[in-house]
mmCIF file of the C-alpha atoms, coordinates in Angstrom:
data_MODEL
# 
_entry.id   MODEL 
# 
loop_
_atom_site.group_PDB 
_atom_site.id 
_atom_site.type_symbol 
_atom_site.label_atom_id 
_atom_site.label_alt_id 
_atom_site.label_comp_id 
_atom_site.label_asym_id 
_atom_site.label_entity_id 
_atom_site.label_seq_id 
_atom_site.pdbx_PDB_ins_code 
_atom_site.Cartn_x 
_atom_site.Cartn_y 
_atom_site.Cartn_z 
_atom_site.occupancy 
_atom_site.B_iso_or_equiv 
_atom_site.pdbx_formal_charge 
_atom_site.auth_seq_id 
_atom_site.auth_comp_id 
_atom_site.auth_asym_id 
_atom_site.auth_atom_id 
_atom_site.pdbx_PDB_model_num 
ATOM 1   C CA . MET A 1 1   ? -0.149  -0.184 -0.013  1.00 0.00 ? 1   MET A CA 1 
ATOM 2   C CA . SER A 1 2   ? 1.416   3.329  -1.089  1.00 0.00 ? 2   SER A CA 1 
ATOM 3   C CA . ARG A 1 3   ? 1.820   6.340  1.423   1.00 0.00 ? 3   ARG A CA 1 
ATOM 4   C CA . GLN A 1 4   ? -1.010  7.899  -0.294  1.00 0.00 ? 4   GLN A CA 1 
ATOM 5   C CA . GLN A 1 5   ? -3.262  5.006  0.064   1.00 0.00 ? 5   GLN A CA 1 
ATOM 6   C CA . LYS A 1 6   ? -2.389  4.841  3.621   1.00 0.00 ? 6   LYS A CA 1 
ATOM 7   C CA . ARG A 1 7   ? -3.291  8.800  4.435   1.00 0.00 ? 7   ARG A CA 1 
ATOM 8   C CA . GLN A 1 8   ? -6.330  8.008  3.062   1.00 0.00 ? 8   GLN A CA 1 
ATOM 9   C CA . GLN A 1 9   ? -7.779  4.825  4.602   1.00 0.00 ? 9   GLN A CA 1 
ATOM 10  C CA . ARG A 1 10  ? -6.748  6.259  7.896   1.00 0.00 ? 10  ARG A CA 1 
ATOM 11  C CA . GLU A 1 11  ? -8.508  9.617  6.969   1.00 0.00 ? 11  GLU A CA 1 
ATOM 12  C CA . ALA A 1 12  ? -11.717 6.859  6.493   1.00 0.00 ? 12  ALA A CA 1 
ATOM 13  C CA . GLU A 1 13  ? -10.754 5.372  9.224   1.00 0.00 ? 13  GLU A CA 1 
ATOM 14  C CA . ILE A 1 14  ? -11.406 8.737  11.213  1.00 0.00 ? 14  ILE A CA 1 
ATOM 15  C CA . LEU A 1 15  ? -14.419 9.473  9.857   1.00 0.00 ? 15  LEU A CA 1 
ATOM 16  C CA . SER A 1 16  ? -16.047 6.279  10.463  1.00 0.00 ? 16  SER A CA 1 
ATOM 17  C CA . ALA A 1 17  ? -15.346 6.651  14.294  1.00 0.00 ? 17  ALA A CA 1 
ATOM 18  C CA . THR A 1 18  ? -16.547 9.871  14.241  1.00 0.00 ? 18  THR A CA 1 
ATOM 19  C CA . MET A 1 19  ? -19.852 9.010  12.578  1.00 0.00 ? 19  MET A CA 1 
ATOM 20  C CA . LYS A 1 20  ? -20.072 5.796  15.067  1.00 0.00 ? 20  LYS A CA 1 
ATOM 21  C CA . LEU A 1 21  ? -19.482 7.991  17.757  1.00 0.00 ? 21  LEU A CA 1 
ATOM 22  C CA . SER A 1 22  ? -22.246 10.428 16.710  1.00 0.00 ? 22  SER A CA 1 
ATOM 23  C CA . GLU A 1 23  ? -24.630 7.508  16.948  1.00 0.00 ? 23  GLU A CA 1 
ATOM 24  C CA . GLU A 1 24  ? -24.068 7.343  20.803  1.00 0.00 ? 24  GLU A CA 1 
ATOM 25  C CA . ARG A 1 25  ? -23.944 10.958 21.665  1.00 0.00 ? 25  ARG A CA 1 
ATOM 26  C CA . SER A 1 26  ? -24.123 14.690 19.630  1.00 0.00 ? 26  SER A CA 1 
ATOM 27  C CA . PHE A 1 27  ? -21.226 15.657 17.469  1.00 0.00 ? 27  PHE A CA 1 
ATOM 28  C CA . LEU A 1 28  ? -21.027 18.884 19.810  1.00 0.00 ? 28  LEU A CA 1 
ATOM 29  C CA . ASP A 1 29  ? -20.281 16.662 22.956  1.00 0.00 ? 29  ASP A CA 1 
ATOM 30  C CA . LEU A 1 30  ? -17.587 14.828 21.515  1.00 0.00 ? 30  LEU A CA 1 
ATOM 31  C CA . ARG A 1 31  ? -14.037 15.769 22.160  1.00 0.00 ? 31  ARG A CA 1 
ATOM 32  C CA . MET A 1 32  ? -11.159 15.497 19.625  1.00 0.00 ? 32  MET A CA 1 
ATOM 33  C CA . SER A 1 33  ? -9.815  12.853 21.997  1.00 0.00 ? 33  SER A CA 1 
ATOM 34  C CA . ASP A 1 34  ? -12.271 10.617 22.108  1.00 0.00 ? 34  ASP A CA 1 
ATOM 35  C CA . ILE A 1 35  ? -12.498 10.620 18.243  1.00 0.00 ? 35  ILE A CA 1 
ATOM 36  C CA . ALA A 1 36  ? -8.619  9.457  18.510  1.00 0.00 ? 36  ALA A CA 1 
ATOM 37  C CA . LYS A 1 37  ? -9.566  6.285  20.884  1.00 0.00 ? 37  LYS A CA 1 
ATOM 38  C CA . ALA A 1 38  ? -11.914 5.700  18.764  1.00 0.00 ? 38  ALA A CA 1 
ATOM 39  C CA . ALA A 1 39  ? -10.189 5.450  15.526  1.00 0.00 ? 39  ALA A CA 1 
ATOM 40  C CA . ASP A 1 40  ? -7.022  4.212  17.115  1.00 0.00 ? 40  ASP A CA 1 
ATOM 41  C CA . CYS A 1 41  ? -4.652  7.059  16.539  1.00 0.00 ? 41  CYS A CA 1 
ATOM 42  C CA . SER A 1 42  ? -2.957  9.842  18.486  1.00 0.00 ? 42  SER A CA 1 
ATOM 43  C CA . MET A 1 43  ? -4.309  13.711 17.914  1.00 0.00 ? 43  MET A CA 1 
ATOM 44  C CA . GLY A 1 44  ? -1.601  14.671 15.712  1.00 0.00 ? 44  GLY A CA 1 
ATOM 45  C CA . ALA A 1 45  ? -3.037  12.214 13.200  1.00 0.00 ? 45  ALA A CA 1 
ATOM 46  C CA . ILE A 1 46  ? -6.632  13.755 13.492  1.00 0.00 ? 46  ILE A CA 1 
ATOM 47  C CA . TYR A 1 47  ? -5.383  16.915 13.206  1.00 0.00 ? 47  TYR A CA 1 
ATOM 48  C CA . SER A 1 48  ? -2.880  16.207 10.001  1.00 0.00 ? 48  SER A CA 1 
ATOM 49  C CA . HIS A 1 49  ? -6.090  15.246 8.482   1.00 0.00 ? 49  HIS A CA 1 
ATOM 50  C CA . PHE A 1 50  ? -8.208  17.653 9.507   1.00 0.00 ? 50  PHE A CA 1 
ATOM 51  C CA . SER A 1 51  ? -7.856  21.767 10.738  1.00 0.00 ? 51  SER A CA 1 
ATOM 52  C CA . SER A 1 52  ? -10.249 21.578 12.994  1.00 0.00 ? 52  SER A CA 1 
ATOM 53  C CA . LYS A 1 53  ? -13.370 20.007 14.593  1.00 0.00 ? 53  LYS A CA 1 
ATOM 54  C CA . GLU A 1 54  ? -15.473 21.860 12.301  1.00 0.00 ? 54  GLU A CA 1 
ATOM 55  C CA . ASP A 1 55  ? -13.436 20.172 9.181   1.00 0.00 ? 55  ASP A CA 1 
ATOM 56  C CA . LEU A 1 56  ? -14.237 17.168 10.642  1.00 0.00 ? 56  LEU A CA 1 
ATOM 57  C CA . LEU A 1 57  ? -17.934 17.798 10.940  1.00 0.00 ? 57  LEU A CA 1 
ATOM 58  C CA . LEU A 1 58  ? -17.882 18.663 7.375   1.00 0.00 ? 58  LEU A CA 1 
ATOM 59  C CA . GLY A 1 59  ? -15.556 15.906 6.074   1.00 0.00 ? 59  GLY A CA 1 
ATOM 60  C CA . CYS A 1 60  ? -18.395 13.709 7.848   1.00 0.00 ? 60  CYS A CA 1 
ATOM 61  C CA . ALA A 1 61  ? -21.074 15.556 5.860   1.00 0.00 ? 61  ALA A CA 1 
ATOM 62  C CA . ASP A 1 62  ? -19.397 14.795 2.644   1.00 0.00 ? 62  ASP A CA 1 
ATOM 63  C CA . THR A 1 63  ? -18.748 11.176 3.160   1.00 0.00 ? 63  THR A CA 1 
ATOM 64  C CA . ILE A 1 64  ? -22.374 11.170 3.834   1.00 0.00 ? 64  ILE A CA 1 
ATOM 65  C CA . CYS A 1 65  ? -23.303 12.796 0.707   1.00 0.00 ? 65  CYS A CA 1 
ATOM 66  C CA . ARG A 1 66  ? -21.348 10.524 -0.626  1.00 0.00 ? 66  ARG A CA 1 
ATOM 67  C CA . MET A 1 67  ? -22.806 7.081  0.402   1.00 0.00 ? 67  MET A CA 1 
ATOM 68  C CA . ARG A 1 68  ? -26.274 9.061  -1.040  1.00 0.00 ? 68  ARG A CA 1 
ATOM 69  C CA . MET A 1 69  ? -24.574 9.220  -4.591  1.00 0.00 ? 69  MET A CA 1 
ATOM 70  C CA . PRO A 1 70  ? -26.238 5.766  -5.274  1.00 0.00 ? 70  PRO A CA 1 
ATOM 71  C CA . LEU A 1 71  ? -29.574 6.751  -4.311  1.00 0.00 ? 71  LEU A CA 1 
ATOM 72  C CA . LYS A 1 72  ? -29.751 9.394  -7.269  1.00 0.00 ? 72  LYS A CA 1 
ATOM 73  C CA . GLN A 1 73  ? -28.331 6.848  -9.493  1.00 0.00 ? 73  GLN A CA 1 
ATOM 74  C CA . ARG A 1 74  ? -30.960 4.457  -8.681  1.00 0.00 ? 74  ARG A CA 1 
ATOM 75  C CA . VAL A 1 75  ? -33.869 7.040  -9.617  1.00 0.00 ? 75  VAL A CA 1 
ATOM 76  C CA . SER A 1 76  ? -32.183 8.201  -12.659 1.00 0.00 ? 76  SER A CA 1 
ATOM 77  C CA . GLN A 1 77  ? -32.371 4.917  -14.208 1.00 0.00 ? 77  GLN A CA 1 
ATOM 78  C CA . GLN A 1 78  ? -35.773 4.105  -13.300 1.00 0.00 ? 78  GLN A CA 1 
ATOM 79  C CA . GLU A 1 79  ? -38.378 4.523  -16.735 1.00 0.00 ? 79  GLU A CA 1 
ATOM 80  C CA . LEU A 1 80  ? -40.415 7.497  -15.146 1.00 0.00 ? 80  LEU A CA 1 
ATOM 81  C CA . PRO A 1 81  ? -42.254 10.538 -16.095 1.00 0.00 ? 81  PRO A CA 1 
ATOM 82  C CA . PRO A 1 82  ? -39.594 13.182 -15.112 1.00 0.00 ? 82  PRO A CA 1 
ATOM 83  C CA . HIS A 1 83  ? -42.170 14.736 -12.399 1.00 0.00 ? 83  HIS A CA 1 
ATOM 84  C CA . GLU A 1 84  ? -42.302 11.330 -11.129 1.00 0.00 ? 84  GLU A CA 1 
ATOM 85  C CA . HIS A 1 85  ? -38.311 11.311 -10.836 1.00 0.00 ? 85  HIS A CA 1 
ATOM 86  C CA . LEU A 1 86  ? -38.446 14.144 -8.742  1.00 0.00 ? 86  LEU A CA 1 
ATOM 87  C CA . ALA A 1 87  ? -40.970 12.990 -6.281  1.00 0.00 ? 87  ALA A CA 1 
ATOM 88  C CA . LEU A 1 88  ? -38.840 9.427  -6.113  1.00 0.00 ? 88  LEU A CA 1 
ATOM 89  C CA . ILE A 1 89  ? -35.686 11.307 -5.088  1.00 0.00 ? 89  ILE A CA 1 
ATOM 90  C CA . CYS A 1 90  ? -37.735 13.404 -2.525  1.00 0.00 ? 90  CYS A CA 1 
ATOM 91  C CA . LEU A 1 91  ? -39.604 10.434 -1.264  1.00 0.00 ? 91  LEU A CA 1 
ATOM 92  C CA . CYS A 1 92  ? -35.690 8.351  -1.095  1.00 0.00 ? 92  CYS A CA 1 
ATOM 93  C CA . MET A 1 93  ? -34.237 11.381 0.764   1.00 0.00 ? 93  MET A CA 1 
ATOM 94  C CA . TRP A 1 94  ? -36.898 11.313 3.498   1.00 0.00 ? 94  TRP A CA 1 
ATOM 95  C CA . LEU A 1 95  ? -36.659 7.424  4.385   1.00 0.00 ? 95  LEU A CA 1 
ATOM 96  C CA . TYR A 1 96  ? -32.829 7.486  4.005   1.00 0.00 ? 96  TYR A CA 1 
ATOM 97  C CA . ASP A 1 97  ? -32.709 10.252 6.576   1.00 0.00 ? 97  ASP A CA 1 
ATOM 98  C CA . ASP A 1 98  ? -35.453 8.255  8.538   1.00 0.00 ? 98  ASP A CA 1 
ATOM 99  C CA . LEU A 1 99  ? -33.432 5.079  8.776   1.00 0.00 ? 99  LEU A CA 1 
ATOM 100 C CA . ASN A 1 100 ? -29.909 7.247  9.353   1.00 0.00 ? 100 ASN A CA 1 
ATOM 101 C CA . PRO A 1 101 ? -31.092 9.702  11.754  1.00 0.00 ? 101 PRO A CA 1 
ATOM 102 C CA . GLY A 1 102 ? -27.550 10.252 12.793  1.00 0.00 ? 102 GLY A CA 1 
ATOM 103 C CA . HIS A 1 103 ? -26.337 11.095 9.015   1.00 0.00 ? 103 HIS A CA 1 
ATOM 104 C CA . TYR A 1 104 ? -28.898 13.790 9.472   1.00 0.00 ? 104 TYR A CA 1 
ATOM 105 C CA . ARG A 1 105 ? -27.728 15.405 12.515  1.00 0.00 ? 105 ARG A CA 1 
ATOM 106 C CA . LEU A 1 106 ? -24.484 15.518 11.536  1.00 0.00 ? 106 LEU A CA 1 
ATOM 107 C CA . GLN A 1 107 ? -25.568 17.256 8.228   1.00 0.00 ? 107 GLN A CA 1 
ATOM 108 C CA . GLN A 1 108 ? -27.716 19.773 9.851   1.00 0.00 ? 108 GLN A CA 1 
ATOM 109 C CA . LEU A 1 109 ? -25.073 20.458 11.685  1.00 0.00 ? 109 LEU A CA 1 
ATOM 110 C CA . ALA A 1 110 ? -22.618 20.916 8.841   1.00 0.00 ? 110 ALA A CA 1 
ATOM 111 C CA . MET A 1 111 ? -25.175 23.669 7.298   1.00 0.00 ? 111 MET A CA 1 
ATOM 112 C CA . ASN A 1 112 ? -24.355 26.115 9.689   1.00 0.00 ? 112 ASN A CA 1 
ATOM 113 C CA . PRO A 1 113 ? -21.968 28.651 7.765   1.00 0.00 ? 113 PRO A CA 1 
ATOM 114 C CA . SER A 1 114 ? -20.209 29.057 10.893  1.00 0.00 ? 114 SER A CA 1 
ATOM 115 C CA . VAL A 1 115 ? -18.923 25.206 9.884   1.00 0.00 ? 115 VAL A CA 1 
ATOM 116 C CA . TRP A 1 116 ? -17.936 26.501 6.940   1.00 0.00 ? 116 TRP A CA 1 
ATOM 117 C CA . GLU A 1 117 ? -15.723 29.436 7.632   1.00 0.00 ? 117 GLU A CA 1 
ATOM 118 C CA . ARG A 1 118 ? -13.882 27.187 9.769   1.00 0.00 ? 118 ARG A CA 1 
ATOM 119 C CA . ALA A 1 119 ? -13.378 24.416 7.594   1.00 0.00 ? 119 ALA A CA 1 
ATOM 120 C CA . SER A 1 120 ? -10.693 23.793 5.193   1.00 0.00 ? 120 SER A CA 1 
ATOM 121 C CA . THR A 1 121 ? -11.235 24.919 1.260   1.00 0.00 ? 121 THR A CA 1 
ATOM 122 C CA . GLN A 1 122 ? -10.698 21.361 0.162   1.00 0.00 ? 122 GLN A CA 1 
ATOM 123 C CA . ARG A 1 123 ? -13.452 20.049 2.144   1.00 0.00 ? 123 ARG A CA 1 
ATOM 124 C CA . TYR A 1 124 ? -15.846 22.994 1.680   1.00 0.00 ? 124 TYR A CA 1 
ATOM 125 C CA . GLN A 1 125 ? -15.162 22.565 -2.263  1.00 0.00 ? 125 GLN A CA 1 
ATOM 126 C CA . SER A 1 126 ? -15.843 18.344 -1.840  1.00 0.00 ? 126 SER A CA 1 
ATOM 127 C CA . ILE A 1 127 ? -19.243 19.009 -0.515  1.00 0.00 ? 127 ILE A CA 1 
ATOM 128 C CA . ASN A 1 128 ? -19.790 22.284 -2.827  1.00 0.00 ? 128 ASN A CA 1 
ATOM 129 C CA . ASP A 1 129 ? -19.255 20.049 -5.949  1.00 0.00 ? 129 ASP A CA 1 
ATOM 130 C CA . PHE A 1 130 ? -21.453 16.891 -4.525  1.00 0.00 ? 130 PHE A CA 1 
ATOM 131 C CA . SER A 1 131 ? -24.367 19.589 -4.613  1.00 0.00 ? 131 SER A CA 1 
ATOM 132 C CA . ASN A 1 132 ? -23.669 21.088 -7.927  1.00 0.00 ? 132 ASN A CA 1 
ATOM 133 C CA . ASP A 1 133 ? -24.244 17.883 -9.306  1.00 0.00 ? 133 ASP A CA 1 
ATOM 134 C CA . MET A 1 134 ? -26.942 16.880 -7.745  1.00 0.00 ? 134 MET A CA 1 
ATOM 135 C CA . TYR A 1 135 ? -28.405 20.387 -8.598  1.00 0.00 ? 135 TYR A CA 1 
ATOM 136 C CA . ALA A 1 136 ? -27.494 19.857 -12.450 1.00 0.00 ? 136 ALA A CA 1 
ATOM 137 C CA . TRP A 1 137 ? -29.420 16.572 -12.489 1.00 0.00 ? 137 TRP A CA 1 
ATOM 138 C CA . MET A 1 138 ? -32.450 18.023 -11.207 1.00 0.00 ? 138 MET A CA 1 
ATOM 139 C CA . LYS A 1 139 ? -32.184 20.755 -13.246 1.00 0.00 ? 139 LYS A CA 1 
ATOM 140 C CA . VAL A 1 140 ? -32.185 18.931 -16.248 1.00 0.00 ? 140 VAL A CA 1 
ATOM 141 C CA . ILE A 1 141 ? -35.455 16.806 -15.162 1.00 0.00 ? 141 ILE A CA 1 
ATOM 142 C CA . SER A 1 142 ? -37.109 20.304 -14.439 1.00 0.00 ? 142 SER A CA 1 
ATOM 143 C CA . LYS A 1 143 ? -36.731 21.474 -17.861 1.00 0.00 ? 143 LYS A CA 1 
ATOM 144 C CA . GLU A 1 144 ? -38.322 18.487 -18.991 1.00 0.00 ? 144 GLU A CA 1 
ATOM 145 C CA . ILE A 1 145 ? -41.095 18.745 -16.825 1.00 0.00 ? 145 ILE A CA 1 
ATOM 146 C CA . LEU A 1 146 ? -41.217 22.305 -18.156 1.00 0.00 ? 146 LEU A CA 1 
ATOM 147 C CA . ASP A 1 147 ? -40.886 21.383 -21.814 1.00 0.00 ? 147 ASP A CA 1 
ATOM 148 C CA . GLN A 1 148 ? -43.688 19.066 -21.613 1.00 0.00 ? 148 GLN A CA 1 
ATOM 149 C CA . HIS A 1 149 ? -45.976 21.057 -19.521 1.00 0.00 ? 149 HIS A CA 1 
ATOM 150 C CA . PRO A 1 150 ? -49.216 22.455 -21.797 1.00 0.00 ? 150 PRO A CA 1 
ATOM 151 C CA . THR A 1 151 ? -48.868 26.185 -20.822 1.00 0.00 ? 151 THR A CA 1 
ATOM 152 C CA . LEU A 1 152 ? -45.594 27.007 -19.049 1.00 0.00 ? 152 LEU A CA 1 
ATOM 153 C CA . GLN A 1 153 ? -42.539 28.031 -21.135 1.00 0.00 ? 153 GLN A CA 1 
ATOM 154 C CA . HIS A 1 154 ? -38.708 27.038 -19.960 1.00 0.00 ? 154 HIS A CA 1 
ATOM 155 C CA . THR A 1 155 ? -37.197 29.587 -18.195 1.00 0.00 ? 155 THR A CA 1 
ATOM 156 C CA . GLU A 1 156 ? -34.240 29.112 -15.311 1.00 0.00 ? 156 GLU A CA 1 
ATOM 157 C CA . GLU A 1 157 ? -35.698 30.777 -13.131 1.00 0.00 ? 157 GLU A CA 1 
ATOM 158 C CA . LEU A 1 158 ? -39.194 28.471 -13.502 1.00 0.00 ? 158 LEU A CA 1 
ATOM 159 C CA . ALA A 1 159 ? -36.802 25.407 -13.352 1.00 0.00 ? 159 ALA A CA 1 
ATOM 160 C CA . LEU A 1 160 ? -35.143 26.704 -10.489 1.00 0.00 ? 160 LEU A CA 1 
ATOM 161 C CA . GLU A 1 161 ? -38.381 27.348 -8.169  1.00 0.00 ? 161 GLU A CA 1 
ATOM 162 C CA . LEU A 1 162 ? -39.664 23.706 -9.573  1.00 0.00 ? 162 LEU A CA 1 
ATOM 163 C CA . GLU A 1 163 ? -36.869 21.966 -8.024  1.00 0.00 ? 163 GLU A CA 1 
ATOM 164 C CA . LEU A 1 164 ? -36.448 23.913 -4.967  1.00 0.00 ? 164 LEU A CA 1 
ATOM 165 C CA . GLY A 1 165 ? -40.138 24.187 -4.119  1.00 0.00 ? 165 GLY A CA 1 
ATOM 166 C CA . LEU A 1 166 ? -40.615 20.313 -4.065  1.00 0.00 ? 166 LEU A CA 1 
ATOM 167 C CA . PHE A 1 167 ? -37.296 19.877 -2.279  1.00 0.00 ? 167 PHE A CA 1 
ATOM 168 C CA . SER A 1 168 ? -37.863 22.700 0.197   1.00 0.00 ? 168 SER A CA 1 
ATOM 169 C CA . CYS A 1 169 ? -41.214 21.137 1.240   1.00 0.00 ? 169 CYS A CA 1 
ATOM 170 C CA . THR A 1 170 ? -39.587 17.678 1.444   1.00 0.00 ? 170 THR A CA 1 
ATOM 171 C CA . TRP A 1 171 ? -36.593 18.888 3.617   1.00 0.00 ? 171 TRP A CA 1 
ATOM 172 C CA . GLY A 1 172 ? -38.456 21.469 5.530   1.00 0.00 ? 172 GLY A CA 1 
ATOM 173 C CA . LEU A 1 173 ? -41.465 18.752 6.844   1.00 0.00 ? 173 LEU A CA 1 
ATOM 174 C CA . PHE A 1 174 ? -38.683 16.500 7.575   1.00 0.00 ? 174 PHE A CA 1 
ATOM 175 C CA . GLN A 1 175 ? -36.812 19.500 9.792   1.00 0.00 ? 175 GLN A CA 1 
ATOM 176 C CA . ILE A 1 176 ? -40.061 19.916 11.565  1.00 0.00 ? 176 ILE A CA 1 
ATOM 177 C CA . LYS A 1 177 ? -40.664 16.579 12.243  1.00 0.00 ? 177 LYS A CA 1 
ATOM 178 C CA . GLU A 1 178 ? -37.156 16.045 13.842  1.00 0.00 ? 178 GLU A CA 1 
ATOM 179 C CA . SER A 1 179 ? -37.162 19.125 15.394  1.00 0.00 ? 179 SER A CA 1 
ATOM 180 C CA . GLY A 1 180 ? -38.108 17.944 18.968  1.00 0.00 ? 180 GLY A CA 1 
ATOM 181 C CA . PHE A 1 181 ? -40.715 20.863 19.542  1.00 0.00 ? 181 PHE A CA 1 
ATOM 182 C CA . GLN A 1 182 ? -43.927 18.922 21.514  1.00 0.00 ? 182 GLN A CA 1 
ATOM 183 C CA . VAL A 1 183 ? -46.652 21.319 19.534  1.00 0.00 ? 183 VAL A CA 1 
ATOM 184 C CA . PHE A 1 184 ? -45.543 18.745 16.148  1.00 0.00 ? 184 PHE A CA 1 
ATOM 185 C CA . ASP A 1 185 ? -45.709 15.628 18.139  1.00 0.00 ? 185 ASP A CA 1 
ATOM 186 C CA . ARG A 1 186 ? -49.109 14.471 17.732  1.00 0.00 ? 186 ARG A CA 1 
ATOM 187 C CA . VAL A 1 187 ? -49.471 15.627 14.206  1.00 0.00 ? 187 VAL A CA 1 
ATOM 188 C CA . LEU A 1 188 ? -46.123 14.664 12.733  1.00 0.00 ? 188 LEU A CA 1 
ATOM 189 C CA . SER A 1 189 ? -45.398 11.493 15.056  1.00 0.00 ? 189 SER A CA 1 
ATOM 190 C CA . GLY A 1 190 ? -45.079 7.680  13.273  1.00 0.00 ? 190 GLY A CA 1 
ATOM 191 C CA . ASP A 1 191 ? -45.746 7.626  10.020  1.00 0.00 ? 191 ASP A CA 1 
ATOM 192 C CA . ASN A 1 192 ? -48.101 10.564 10.033  1.00 0.00 ? 192 ASN A CA 1 
ATOM 193 C CA . ALA A 1 193 ? -45.264 12.843 9.076   1.00 0.00 ? 193 ALA A CA 1 
ATOM 194 C CA . TYR A 1 194 ? -44.296 10.780 6.516   1.00 0.00 ? 194 TYR A CA 1 
ATOM 195 C CA . GLU A 1 195 ? -48.353 10.468 5.218   1.00 0.00 ? 195 GLU A CA 1 
ATOM 196 C CA . MET A 1 196 ? -48.307 14.493 5.141   1.00 0.00 ? 196 MET A CA 1 
ATOM 197 C CA . HIS A 1 197 ? -44.959 14.621 2.975   1.00 0.00 ? 197 HIS A CA 1 
ATOM 198 C CA . LYS A 1 198 ? -46.857 12.292 0.214   1.00 0.00 ? 198 LYS A CA 1 
ATOM 199 C CA . ARG A 1 199 ? -49.599 14.461 0.651   1.00 0.00 ? 199 ARG A CA 1 
ATOM 200 C CA . GLN A 1 200 ? -47.734 17.686 0.069   1.00 0.00 ? 200 GLN A CA 1 
ATOM 201 C CA . ILE A 1 201 ? -45.641 16.394 -3.048  1.00 0.00 ? 201 ILE A CA 1 
ATOM 202 C CA . LYS A 1 202 ? -49.225 15.703 -4.440  1.00 0.00 ? 202 LYS A CA 1 
ATOM 203 C CA . ARG A 1 203 ? -50.967 19.228 -3.781  1.00 0.00 ? 203 ARG A CA 1 
ATOM 204 C CA . PHE A 1 204 ? -47.219 20.559 -5.057  1.00 0.00 ? 204 PHE A CA 1 
ATOM 205 C CA . PHE A 1 205 ? -47.631 19.086 -8.518  1.00 0.00 ? 205 PHE A CA 1 
ATOM 206 C CA . ALA A 1 206 ? -51.206 20.442 -8.668  1.00 0.00 ? 206 ALA A CA 1 
ATOM 207 C CA . SER A 1 207 ? -50.195 23.760 -7.643  1.00 0.00 ? 207 SER A CA 1 
ATOM 208 C CA . TRP A 1 208 ? -47.876 23.573 -10.858 1.00 0.00 ? 208 TRP A CA 1 
ATOM 209 C CA . ASP A 1 209 ? -50.763 21.574 -13.461 1.00 0.00 ? 209 ASP A CA 1 
ATOM 210 C CA . ILE A 1 210 ? -49.351 18.950 -13.113 1.00 0.00 ? 210 ILE A CA 1 
ATOM 211 C CA . HIS A 1 211 ? -52.020 16.243 -12.782 1.00 0.00 ? 211 HIS A CA 1 
ATOM 212 C CA . ALA A 1 212 ? -52.575 12.994 -13.272 1.00 0.00 ? 212 ALA A CA 1 
ATOM 213 C CA . ASP A 1 213 ? -55.803 10.834 -12.825 1.00 0.00 ? 213 ASP A CA 1 
ATOM 214 C CA . ASP A 1 214 ? -54.172 8.260  -10.770 1.00 0.00 ? 214 ASP A CA 1 
ATOM 215 C CA . ILE A 1 215 ? -52.041 10.194 -8.580  1.00 0.00 ? 215 ILE A CA 1 
ATOM 216 C CA . ASP A 1 216 ? -52.430 7.821  -5.427  1.00 0.00 ? 216 ASP A CA 1 
ATOM 217 C CA . GLU A 1 217 ? -51.803 4.907  -6.850  1.00 0.00 ? 217 GLU A CA 1 
ATOM 218 C CA . ARG A 1 218 ? -48.535 6.229  -8.771  1.00 0.00 ? 218 ARG A CA 1 
ATOM 219 C CA . LEU A 1 219 ? -47.336 7.601  -5.591  1.00 0.00 ? 219 LEU A CA 1 
ATOM 220 C CA . ASP A 1 220 ? -47.760 4.827  -3.788  1.00 0.00 ? 220 ASP A CA 1 
ATOM 221 C CA . MET A 1 221 ? -46.044 3.000  -6.232  1.00 0.00 ? 221 MET A CA 1 
ATOM 222 C CA . LEU A 1 222 ? -43.067 5.478  -5.935  1.00 0.00 ? 222 LEU A CA 1 
ATOM 223 C CA . GLU A 1 223 ? -43.281 4.753  -1.968  1.00 0.00 ? 223 GLU A CA 1 
ATOM 224 C CA . VAL A 1 224 ? -42.847 1.134  -2.584  1.00 0.00 ? 224 VAL A CA 1 
ATOM 225 C CA . LEU A 1 225 ? -40.099 1.605  -5.048  1.00 0.00 ? 225 LEU A CA 1 
ATOM 226 C CA . ALA A 1 226 ? -37.992 4.284  -2.715  1.00 0.00 ? 226 ALA A CA 1 
ATOM 227 C CA . ARG A 1 227 ? -38.290 1.899  -0.226  1.00 0.00 ? 227 ARG A CA 1 
ATOM 228 C CA . THR A 1 228 ? -36.751 -0.770 -2.323  1.00 0.00 ? 228 THR A CA 1 
ATOM 229 C CA . ILE A 1 229 ? -33.904 1.295  -3.422  1.00 0.00 ? 229 ILE A CA 1 
ATOM 230 C CA . VAL A 1 230 ? -33.322 2.891  -0.059  1.00 0.00 ? 230 VAL A CA 1 
ATOM 231 C CA . LEU A 1 231 ? -32.938 -0.409 1.886   1.00 0.00 ? 231 LEU A CA 1 
ATOM 232 C CA . GLU A 1 232 ? -31.084 -1.603 -0.795  1.00 0.00 ? 232 GLU A CA 1 
ATOM 233 C CA . GLU A 1 233 ? -28.551 0.564  -1.357  1.00 0.00 ? 233 GLU A CA 1 
ATOM 234 C CA . THR A 1 234 ? -28.233 0.832  2.531   1.00 0.00 ? 234 THR A CA 1 
ATOM 235 C CA . ASN A 1 235 ? -27.232 -2.626 3.059   1.00 0.00 ? 235 ASN A CA 1 
ATOM 236 C CA . ASN A 1 236 ? -24.728 -2.479 0.292   1.00 0.00 ? 236 ASN A CA 1 
ATOM 237 C CA . MET A 1 237 ? -22.910 0.412  2.608   1.00 0.00 ? 237 MET A CA 1 
# 
């Protein structure tokens, strides 16, 4: 094994140890010494890979993004109308986060601007590249939806509104579900939040005049497909 390969392996071990510890307690409560012990390395070894705790957090978020990439690839391979591709990726992301709450919480922490400011440029650029790739893919799908629309004409602004609108609905509702605020417990407990999410997808498409006579049956089919994809890809990780 080359020196570079050993370095990459050590970094992967540090990230893996951090993510496992974060399943047991909050990342905010972790000390770098805890991570060094779990990764069986010295503090110096950690700081040779990560410039700060924030840099390590962003490294974890970047790793989680890479772990999600197969979901996008599986969704893009499905023979579906373009608006159902958008719905399917939203359902997959919801189900993945529900199965991996530790991953979700790490990513939420990493979204704080103060984390990005204290992380290395390399780490920032890596996770930004992933986001650009995801949005470029969604942009193509949004263009296909608008090109097929009976009344709307494709513009960059409309495409952005379409892709961000549905994803904001997904991420926003999931964030509220995970917030811990008791006021939402009754409404968003158990499967209630997921069923509300499906209804919001249906209403979102209706607001864009994207209709299907069998929309409820199609959403049920997409849910089954999403669960299959997420479970298979999670087992492959």
